[in-house]
C-alpha positions as CSV (number, residue, x, y, z in Angstrom):
1,X,31.0,4.8,-0.7
2,X,33.4,6.7,-2.9
3,X,34.5,10.2,-2.1
4,X,34.7,13.0,-4.6
5,X,37.9,14.9,-5.4
6,X,37.2,17.5,-2.7
7,X,37.0,14.8,-0.1
8,X,33.2,15.0,0.6
9,X,30.8,12.1,0.5
10,X,28.1,12.5,-2.2
11,X,24.5,12.6,-1.0
12,X,22.6,9.4,-1.2
13,X,19.0,9.2,-2.5
14,X,16.3,8.5,0.1
15,X,15.7,5.2,-1.5
16,X,19.5,4.4,-1.1
17,X,19.5,5.3,2.5
18,X,16.4,3.2,3.2
19,X,17.9,0.2,1.3
20,X,21.1,0.6,3.4
21,X,19.2,0.7,6.6
22,X,17.1,-2.4,5.7
23,X,20.3,-4.3,4.9
24,X,22.0,-3.3,8.1
25,X,22.6,-6.2,10.6
26,X,22.7,-4.1,13.7
27,X,19.7,-4.5,16.1
28,X,17.5,-1.5,15.9
29,X,17.0,0.8,18.9
30,X,14.2,0.0,21.3
31,X,12.3,3.1,20.2
32,X,12.5,5.3,17.1
33,X,12.2,9.1,17.3
34,X,8.5,10.1,17.2
35,X,7.0,10.1,13.8
36,X,6.1,13.5,12.2
37,X,2.6,14.5,13.4
38,X,1.8,15.5,9.9
39,X,2.4,11.9,8.7
40,X,0.1,10.6,11.4
41,X,-2.5,13.1,10.5
42,X,-2.3,12.0,6.8
43,X,-2.7,8.4,7.9
44,X,-5.8,9.2,10.0
45,X,-7.3,11.2,7.1
46,X,-6.4,8.5,4.6
47,X,-8.4,5.9,6.7
48,X,-11.5,8.1,6.5
49,X,-11.1,8.9,2.8
50,X,-10.8,5.3,1.9
51,X,-14.0,4.6,3.7
52,X,-15.8,7.5,2.2
53,X,-14.7,6.4,-1.3
54,X,-15.9,2.9,-0.8
55,X,-12.5,1.2,-0.9
56,X,-12.7,-0.1,2.7
57,X,-15.7,-0.7,5.0
58,X,-15.4,-2.2,8.5
59,X,-12.3,-4.0,7.2
60,X,-9.1,-3.0,5.4
61,X,-6.1,-1.0,6.5
62,X,-3.5,1.5,5.5
63,X,0.1,1.9,6.8
64,X,3.0,4.3,6.3
65,X,6.7,3.7,6.7
66,X,8.1,5.6,9.7
67,X,9.7,8.8,8.5
68,X,12.5,8.6,11.1
69,X,13.3,4.9,10.9
70,X,12.8,2.9,7.7
71,X,12.8,-0.3,9.8
72,X,9.5,0.7,11.4
73,X,6.0,1.4,10.1
74,X,2.8,2.9,11.4
75,X,-0.6,1.3,11.3
76,X,-3.8,1.6,13.3
77,X,-4.8,-0.9,16.0
78,X,-7.5,-3.3,14.8
79,X,-10.6,-1.3,14.2
80,X,-12.9,0.0,11.5
81,X,-10.9,2.5,9.3
82,X,-13.5,5.3,9.5
83,X,-13.1,5.4,13.3
84,X,-9.3,5.7,13.4
85,X,-7.8,8.6,15.4
86,X,-4.2,9.6,16.1
87,X,-4.2,7.7,19.4
88,X,-5.0,4.5,17.6
89,X,-1.8,4.6,15.4
90,X,0.7,2.0,16.5
91,X,4.4,1.5,15.6
92,X,5.7,-1.8,14.3
93,X,9.1,-3.3,13.4
94,X,9.4,-5.0,10.0
95,X,8.6,-8.4,11.5
96,X,5.3,-6.7,12.4
97,X,5.9,-6.8,16.2
98,X,4.4,-3.7,17.9
99,X,7.1,-1.6,19.7
100,X,4.5,-0.6,22.4
101,X,1.1,-2.2,22.2
102,X,-0.2,-0.6,25.4
103,X,-3.0,-3.2,25.4
104,X,-4.1,-2.5,21.9
105,X,-4.9,-5.3,19.5
106,X,-3.1,-5.2,16.1
107,X,-4.6,-6.2,12.8
108,X,-4.3,-9.9,12.0
109,X,-2.9,-9.1,8.5
110,X,-0.3,-6.6,9.5
111,X,2.3,-9.0,8.0
112,X,1.3,-7.8,4.5
113,X,2.8,-4.4,5.4
114,X,6.0,-5.5,7.1
115,X,7.0,-8.0,4.5
116,X,6.5,-5.6,1.6
117,X,8.4,-2.8,3.4
118,X,11.3,-5.3,3.9
119,X,11.8,-5.9,0.2
120,X,10.6,-2.6,-1.4
121,X,12.7,0.4,-0.2
122,X,10.7,2.5,-2.7
123,X,7.4,1.9,-0.9
124,X,6.4,4.4,1.8
125,X,2.7,3.5,2.2
126,X,0.5,0.4,1.7
127,X,-3.3,-0.2,1.5
128,X,-5.0,-3.5,1.9
129,X,-8.7,-3.6,1.0
130,X,-11.5,-5.8,-0.2
131,X,-13.0,-3.2,-2.6
132,X,-15.9,-5.0,-4.3
133,X,-15.4,-4.2,-8.0
134,X,-11.8,-5.5,-7.8
135,X,-12.7,-9.0,-6.5
136,X,-14.0,-10.4,-9.8
137,X,-10.6,-9.8,-11.3
138,X,-8.8,-11.5,-8.4
139,X,-11.1,-14.5,-8.7
140,X,-11.1,-15.1,-12.4
141,X,-8.5,-15.2,-15.2
142,X,-9.6,-11.8,-16.5
143,X,-6.7,-9.4,-16.1
144,X,-7.3,-5.9,-14.6
145,X,-5.7,-3.4,-17.0
146,X,-5.7,0.4,-17.2
147,X,-8.8,1.7,-18.9
148,X,-7.6,5.3,-18.9
149,X,-4.7,7.5,-18.0
150,X,-5.7,7.9,-14.3
151,X,-5.0,4.2,-13.7
152,X,-1.7,4.1,-15.5
153,X,-0.1,2.6,-12.4
154,X,-1.8,-0.7,-13.3
155,X,0.8,-1.2,-16.0
156,X,0.2,-4.4,-17.9
157,X,-2.0,-5.7,-15.1
158,X,-1.3,-6.7,-11.5
159,X,-0.2,-10.2,-10.5
160,X,-2.6,-12.4,-8.4
161,X,-1.5,-13.9,-5.1
162,X,-2.7,-17.5,-4.7
163,X,-2.5,-18.2,-1.0
164,X,-3.0,-22.0,-1.5
165,X,0.6,-22.1,-2.8
166,X,1.9,-21.3,0.7
167,X,-0.9,-22.1,3.1
168,X,-2.5,-25.1,1.5
169,X,-6.1,-25.5,0.6
170,X,-7.7,-25.1,4.1
171,X,-6.6,-21.6,5.2
172,X,-8.9,-18.8,6.2
173,X,-7.5,-16.7,3.4
174,X,-5.8,-14.3,5.8
175,X,-2.2,-13.3,5.6
176,X,-1.6,-13.9,9.3
177,X,2.2,-14.7,9.4
178,X,5.5,-13.4,8.1
179,X,5.8,-16.5,6.0
180,X,2.6,-15.7,4.2
181,X,3.5,-12.1,4.0
182,X,6.8,-13.0,2.3
183,X,5.0,-15.1,-0.3
184,X,2.7,-12.3,-1.0
185,X,5.5,-9.7,-1.3
186,X,7.4,-12.1,-3.7
187,X,4.3,-12.4,-5.9
188,X,3.9,-8.6,-5.9
189,X,7.5,-8.0,-7.0
190,X,7.8,-4.5,-8.3
191,X,4.1,-4.0,-9.1
192,X,2.1,-1.1,-7.7
193,X,-1.0,-3.3,-7.2
194,X,-1.5,-6.9,-6.2
195,X,-4.7,-8.9,-6.4
196,X,-5.4,-11.6,-3.8
197,X,-7.6,-14.5,-5.0
198,X,-10.6,-14.9,-2.8
199,X,-9.7,-11.9,-0.7
200,X,-9.0,-8.5,-2.1
201,X,-6.0,-6.4,-3.2
202,X,-2.9,-4.4,-2.1
203,X,-1.7,-1.1,-3.3
204,X,1.8,0.3,-2.7
205,X,3.2,3.8,-3.3
206,X,5.8,6.4,-2.4
207,X,3.5,8.3,0.0
208,X,0.2,8.0,1.9
209,X,-1.4,10.4,-0.6
210,X,-0.1,8.4,-3.6
211,X,-1.3,5.1,-2.2
212,X,-4.8,6.4,-1.5
213,X,-4.9,7.7,-5.1
214,X,-4.0,4.2,-6.4
215,X,-6.3,2.3,-4.1
216,X,-9.3,4.5,-5.1
217,X,-8.6,4.5,-8.8
218,X,-8.0,0.7,-8.8
219,X,-11.6,0.3,-7.7
220,X,-12.8,2.9,-10.2
221,X,-10.9,1.3,-13.0
222,X,-12.3,-2.1,-12.1
223,X,-15.9,-0.7,-12.3
224,X,-15.1,0.9,-15.7
225,X,-13.6,-2.3,-17.1
226,X,-16.6,-4.3,-16.0
227,X,-18.9,-1.8,-17.8
228,X,-16.7,-1.8,-20.9
229,X,-16.7,-5.6,-21.1
230,X,-20.5,-5.6,-21.2
231,X,-20.4,-3.4,-24.3
232,X,-17.5,-5.2,-26.1
233,X,-13.8,-5.8,-26.1
234,X,-12.0,-3.0,-24.2
235,X,-9.0,-1.2,-25.6
236,X,-6.5,-0.7,-22.8
237,X,-3.5,1.6,-22.4
238,X,-0.3,-0.1,-23.5
239,X,2.7,-0.3,-21.2
240,X,4.4,2.8,-22.6
241,X,1.1,4.8,-22.3
242,X,0.6,3.5,-18.8
243,X,4.1,4.4,-17.6
244,X,3.8,7.9,-19.1
245,X,0.4,8.5,-17.5
246,X,1.6,7.3,-14.1
247,X,4.6,9.7,-14.2
248,X,2.2,12.6,-14.9
249,X,-0.4,11.7,-12.4
250,X,2.2,11.1,-9.6
251,X,2.8,14.8,-9.7
252,X,-0.9,15.6,-9.3
253,X,-2.1,13.6,-6.4
254,X,-2.5,16.6,-4.1
255,X,-5.5,17.8,-6.3
256,X,-7.9,14.9,-5.5
257,X,-6.4,14.6,-2.0
258,X,-7.6,18.1,-1.2
259,X,-11.0,17.4,-2.5
260,X,-11.4,14.0,-0.7
261,X,-10.1,15.6,2.6
262,X,-12.6,18.5,2.3
263,X,-15.4,16.1,1.7
264,X,-14.8,14.1,4.9
265,X,-14.3,17.3,6.9
266,X,-17.8,18.5,5.8
267,X,-19.5,15.3,7.1
């Protein structure tokens, strides 16, 4: 790293620090410093919001990159999302090994999370779901594209992961290994959303609140597109419109988050 004329080292961006940590060859410490309780609280709330909004049911999961160690992430033990509490949150390394399972069973598809975090230093949270309106777009050649400004993060349409290319034609469709997770992450590339043929979708974002926003509005956009297709040929946002809309909406995610959080608190 270059030094400035005064001899000080310039500050690196958070993304740069994470990329450096991910590239380091040193073996990580046995245990990271405890995660911020606010991050864990957001993760618990996010599980319940995603259930309330119909994105997950008894299946699906959301993770967050550890705020103290970018080589770790946080994810609930294997259970229905609506029932998750702070005590259910487990810590994993990026190979998706639990640092302390304490007898808890992890999700079979945790490798989705670990492998995306490995290659995407910009990603701080991930949702995997089987939201019903999205599935037709994963299973057909009809692209899922942004119908309005709220779904600008869809860009020109998310890629589709075909598991047969890695697992063959007799898998159970689950991403249950690092090898499958790597193939999925490669297909996703720099996209914010990935569809999974015969399975569901993945959303990635820079925070728990952003990824909840994207997961919910991916489902909403899919419903809207299906309705529009019944009427005629939809007119989608172009790539420039989508990028501008995403930039605006990324600064507004606290507004719906507050509403969704209040809604689950009232139940």
